[in-house]
C-alpha positions in Angstrom: -116.0 -28.1 7.0 -114.7 -30.8 5.7 -111.7 -29.5 5.3 -111.2 -28.0 8.5 -112.0 -31.3 10.4 -109.2 -33.2 8.4 -106.9 -30.4 9.0 -107.0 -31.2 12.4 -107.2 -34.5 11.9 -103.4 -34.7 10.0 -101.5 -31.7 12.1 -98.9 -34.5 14.3 -99.6 -34.7 18.3 -96.4 -32.6 20.0 -94.4 -35.6 21.9 -93.4 -35.3 25.6 -89.9 -35.2 25.9 -88.2 -37.4 28.0 -87.1 -36.3 31.5 -83.8 -35.5 32.4 -82.0 -38.3 34.6 -79.0 -37.3 35.4 -80.8 -34.8 38.9 -81.5 -38.4 40.0 -78.7 -39.5 39.9 -76.6 -36.6 40.9 -78.7 -36.1 43.9 -78.4 -40.5 45.4 -74.2 -39.2 44.9 -74.9 -36.6 46.7 -76.2 -38.3 49.1 -74.3 -41.0 48.8 -71.1 -39.2 49.8 -72.7 -37.6 52.4 -73.8 -40.9 54.2 -70.4 -42.3 54.0 -68.8 -39.2 55.2 -70.8 -39.0 58.7 -70.6 -42.8 58.8 -66.3 -42.8 58.8 -66.5 -39.5 61.0 -68.8 -41.2 64.1 -66.4 -44.1 64.9 -63.2 -42.4 64.5 -62.4 -42.2 60.9 -59.7 -44.3 58.6 -60.4 -47.5 61.1 -60.3 -46.4 64.0 -61.6 -47.6 67.2 -62.9 -46.6 70.3 -62.2 -49.4 73.2 -63.3 -49.4 77.3 -59.7 -50.3 78.7 -61.0 -53.6 80.1 -61.7 -54.6 76.6 -58.1 -53.3 75.3 -56.6 -55.2 78.0 -58.9 -58.8 76.8 -57.9 -58.1 73.3 -54.7 -56.7 73.2 -53.0 -59.2 71.0 -56.0 -59.7 68.4 -55.2 -55.1 68.0 -51.7 -55.8 67.1 -51.3 -52.9 65.2 -54.4 -51.6 64.7 -55.1 -47.4 65.0 -57.7 -48.1 68.1 -58.9 -44.9 70.3 -59.1 -45.6 74.9 -60.3 -43.3 78.0 -58.6 -43.6 81.1 -57.6 -41.8 84.6 -53.2 -41.5 84.2 -52.6 -43.7 87.3 -50.6 -42.6 90.2 -47.0 -43.7 89.4 -46.7 -45.3 86.2 -45.3 -41.9 85.0 -41.5 -42.6 83.3 -39.3 -41.6 81.3 -37.9 -38.2 80.4 -41.1 -35.8 78.9 -41.3 -35.3 74.7 -38.7 -38.7 74.5 -38.9 -42.3 73.4 -38.7 -43.1 77.3 -41.8 -41.2 78.6 -44.5 -43.5 79.4 -46.8 -44.1 81.7 -50.3 -45.9 81.9 -54.0 -45.9 82.0 -56.3 -47.0 84.8 -60.1 -47.7 85.2 -62.0 -48.1 88.0 -62.1 -51.9 87.1 -58.7 -52.2 87.9 -56.9 -52.6 84.6 -54.5 -50.4 83.6 -52.3 -50.3 79.4 -48.9 -48.8 79.0 -48.8 -46.1 76.8 -45.5 -44.1 75.4 -45.9 -40.6 74.4 -43.1 -38.8 72.6 -44.8 -35.2 71.9 -45.0 -32.3 74.7 -47.4 -33.3 77.5 -50.9 -30.8 77.5 -50.2 -28.5 80.1 -53.4 -30.6 82.7 -50.9 -33.8 82.0 -51.3 -34.9 86.1 -51.5 -38.5 87.6 -54.2 -38.5 88.6 -56.5 -37.1 85.8 -58.8 -38.8 82.6 -57.5 -38.7 79.3 -57.6 -40.0 75.8 -55.7 -41.6 73.6 -55.2 -42.4 70.2 -52.4 -44.4 68.5 -51.3 -47.7 67.1 -51.1 -51.1 69.3 -47.4 -51.9 70.0 -47.7 -55.3 71.7 -49.3 -54.3 75.7 -48.1 -50.9 74.7 -50.4 -48.9 73.2 -47.6 -45.9 71.0 -49.9 -42.9 71.2 -50.1 -40.5 68.2 -52.5 -38.1 70.2 -53.3 -37.1 73.7 -55.6 -35.6 75.4 -56.3 -35.0 78.9 -59.5 -33.6 80.4 -59.0 -30.8 83.2 -61.0 -31.2 86.3 -63.4 -28.8 87.3 -61.6 -25.4 89.7 -64.5 -25.6 91.7 -65.4 -29.8 92.1 -63.1 -30.9 94.8 -64.3 -27.3 97.3 -68.0 -28.3 96.7 -68.0 -29.9 99.8 -65.4 -27.8 102.1 -66.5 -26.3 104.9 -65.8 -22.1 105.0 -61.8 -22.0 106.3 -61.0 -24.8 104.5 -61.3 -23.8 101.0 -59.5 -21.1 101.9 -56.8 -22.5 102.5 -56.9 -24.7 99.3 -57.2 -21.2 97.2 -54.6 -19.9 98.8 -52.6 -23.1 98.7 -53.3 -23.4 95.0 -52.5 -20.1 94.5 -49.2 -19.9 95.9 -49.0 -23.2 93.5 -49.3 -21.5 90.4 -46.6 -18.2 91.7 -43.9 -20.7 92.0 -44.7 -22.3 88.4 -44.6 -19.1 87.6 -41.1 -18.5 89.0 -39.9 -22.2 88.0 -40.1 -21.1 83.8 -38.5 -19.5 82.1 -38.6 -16.1 80.9 -39.1 -15.1 77.2 
């Protein structure tokens, strides 16, 4: 029996393998990349900042050459120049009377019209936002008619229909 006990005591105890840290490093790297992507996409990416029109007007000098995003209403009577040209300009305004000039050299979106809300992305150059992107919000077709009588609604829809019919006649045939 002594031999048997001696044999057991000389047998090596198996060593535990060290756990690899690679899975932990990979998980941390994936989480860091995900965090970076989420934070950069929510800030507009590439250093673009969202501004209220009042803040933009106050900080024009500080923002020279910086990428910005701002929204406002296309001011009535402010549209000038030939669309899709270097001379085309309009102004965005808010309810507080703040205004900023916008230059946009690309084709205008279909719903572009004075009085509509718009979102502009671009670079601040002097007193003008040189826009690289212009999004015009479409008002609900029925929002303006909620408080009208039935006769007024009928006149509204007839005039709206005429407006679209005239635009269709003026559009060049392809």
